[in-house]
N, C-alpha and C positions, 0 to 999 in steps of 0.2 A: 797754373799761371806762371809760377817761378821757373818751371822747367822750360816753358815756352820762351821766356826772356833769355835764358842761358843759351838756347839754340840760336836765337837771333844774333846774339853777340858773337858767337862762334862764326856764324855766317858772315858777319860784317868783317871780322878779323881776317877771314880767308880772302875776301874780295880786296881788302887793303893790300894783301900780299901780292896781288896781281899788278899793283901799281898802276891801275887804270882809273883816273879820277872820275870819268863819267860813269863808268861801271860802278864805282864806289858810291857815287851819289844816288844812282838808281837803286842800288842795293840798300842804301841807308833809308831811302824813302819807302821802299817796299817793306823793309823790316819794321819801320814806324807804323805803317798802316796795319800790318799783321798784328803788331803789338796792341794797337788801339782796338781793333776788332776783337782780338782775343780777350782784352780786358772787359769790353762791353758784354761779350758773351758770358764771361765768368760772373759779371755783376748781375746780368739777367738771371743766370742760373741760381745765384745766391738769393735774389729776390723771389724767384719762383719756388725755391725749396725752403723759404723762411717759414718756420713753424708758427702758425698764428697763436696769439695769446688765448688762453682758455677763457670761455665766456664767464661773465660774472654770475656767481651762484644766486639763484632766485631765493629770497628769504621765505621761510615757512610762514604760512598764514597764522596770525595770532587768533586765539579763541575769543569769541564775543561774550562779554559779561552779561548775564541775565540778571537784572536787578530784581525783578518780580517774577520768580518762577511760578508757573501755574500749579495750583494745589490739586491734590487728588480729589476727584468727585466721589463723595461718600455713597455707598450703596444703600438705597432706601430700605428700611426695615419695616416689616409688617408688624404693626402693633395690635395686640389683642384688644378687643373692645370689652370694656368693663361692663359687668352686669348692672342694670339700673338699680339705684338704691330702693329697697322695698319701702312701701308706704307704711309708716309706723302708726298712723291714725286713720285707718280705713273705716269707711262707712259713716263718715260725718254727715249728718242730715240737718233737719230743721232746728232752729233755735227755740228752746222751750222756756228758758229763764234768762232775763237780762236785769241784773240788780245793780243799781247805782248807789246803794247804801244811803238812801234818803228816808226810809221808813224804819224807825226803831222797833216796830212791832214784828218785823220779819226775823229778828235775831234776838238771842239772849243777851240782854244788857244788864249790867250790875255795877255797883260802886261800893268799895269797902276800903279799909285801911291798908290791906295787903294787895288788892288787885282791883282792876276796874275794866269794864268793856263799855265804851262810850261811842255813840254814833254822832258824828259832826262833820260838816263840810263834805258830805258824800264819802265819808270814810268811817270804817269801824276800827277804832283804836283800842288795842289791848295793852295795858300797863301792869306790871307785876313788880313786887319788891324782891329782895334777895331770896333765892331758894324757893320761889313760889311758881306754881304751874297753873295756868288758867285756859279754859276753852270757852268758845261761843258757838252754838249750833244754830243753823237756819231752821226756823220753825215750819211745821206743816209741809215738809218736803221729803217725799219718799222716792228714791231713785234706784234703778237697777243698772242698766247699761247707758252710759252717757260719756260726754267729754266736757270737762269743766276747766275754765281758766279764770284766774283773778290775779291782781297785782298786789305784791307785798312790798312795804317800804319800812325797813328797820331804821328807827331814829336814835335808839339807844340799845346797843347790843355789842357784846364782845366775847371772845374766848369760846366757851362751850355753850353759851346761851343759844337757844334754838326757837324756831317758829315754823309754821307751815299749815297744811290742810289736813282735815279729817275726812275720811271716806266711809260711806255706809255706816254711819254712826247711829247707835241705838243706846242712849243713856251713857253708861260707862264702857261700852264695847265699840270698837271702831278700828279702822286702819289709819295709820299716821305716817305722813311723809314729812320728815323734819329736815330743815336747812339750819345748819349750825353756823355761828358767826366766825368760826375758824376756817370756813371755806369748804366744808364737807356736807354731804347729804346722805340720808339713810331712810329706811322704811321699817315700820314695826306694826305688830298687831297687839292691841290692848284689849284684854277681855277681863272685865271686872277688876281693874287695876293691876292685872298681871300682864307684864310686858314680854313679848316675844320678838326678837330681831328677825326680820325677813330679808333685810339687806343691810349688811354692815356699812359703817361710814366709809364713803369714798370721796376723794377730792373732786371738785367741779369748778371750772372757771366761770360758770354762770351763777354761782353762789356769791353774793356780795360779801367781801371780807370785812365784816363789822358794819358800822354805821357811819354816816348815812348810806343808804343803798336803795336799789330798785330792782325787782325781779318779777317776771311774769311766770306764774306757776300753772302748769296744765297737767291734768290727769285724765287718761283714757281708760275707761272701766268697761269691760265686757266679760260676763261670766265670772270665772275665777281669776282672770288675768287683769292686772292693773299696771299701766305704763306711766312713768313720770317724765314730764317735759319741763325744761326751764328755758325761758326765752325762745320757745319754739324748737329747742333741740332735745332730742331723746337722751335720757340719762340711764334708765334701767327699767326692768320689768320684774314684777313679783307675781306669784300664783298662790292663792289660798282660797278655799271654798267656804270658810267659816261663816262669813257674813254676806249673804246674797243681796240684801236690800238695806237701805237706810238713808239718812240725810247727809248733808255736807256741812262742814264746820271749819273753824280756824283755831289756832292755839298759839300761846307764847309761854316760854319757860326761862327763868333765870337760874343758871347753874353756878353762878359765882357770888361774890359779895356785893354786887351792885344790881340796880334795877334794870329792867328790860322793857322797851316800848316798841311796838310794831303796829303799823296801820295797814288795813286791807281795803281794796276798792275794785270797781269794774269787774264784777262777776258775770260771766256768760256761760250758759250751759246749753249744749246741743245734744240732740238724740244721736244715737249710733245704730245704724242699720247694718249689722254685720254678724255673720254666723261663723264662728271659728271652725277651721278644718278639723276633721277627726284626727286623733293622735295616730301616728304611724304605727303600723303593726310590726313588731320586731321580727326579724328574719331568723328562723330557727337555725 
């Protein structure tokens, strides 16, 4: 554009030298028009060649916060089915004796300075002084296989004092299931005052820890096997073939320096119709 203006001025100067006014005017007007057109063309060219501004950059999308992400679904596991609990008192049958302890003639009752067995208010109460042992047997009752239950209620008992039931009793020979007031239970065989432990003392949550207390004692007797239950729960089993038949009884023993008193009530005896399976033959 600058070069164009210089050429026009030169052209005007040349025409002035001709000293022709009309020619000079026409030349000046022509030069002005040329200059105007050239300027517009240059402006159009500048506008046409103007580089556009770059487009605004689009912002990157922000991540969405997941406040409660889904938890993984656990794979279900196949659980093994437990074998059913075996019946520990199989073969229970008809009731053969129901004793409410209302007839003193059914039991050995006695009173002395050291011990007493008294039946009163449908209970057979045994009381002994310090270091004294006493039993009471049910008369005219011979039993082989059966299930017997009765309730024991210690009212004065502590430490190693004990009480319980006698099984297959014949005079001074019998099996004895003893509950101690220290919370343990055991089993023994007594033969003519000679005692043999068949089950050493073990703790049991069903044995009343001292007095007062209340416990339901059950004994399942079949052949040479005898199983003890307390409050309907199995405790342990013993095996001994020494005494196959006899009566049932109860006992109390004071092992310390104080007396012991325990009452027994609600005796129920059922038949047991059950044949034990033969012992397994050992594999050579």
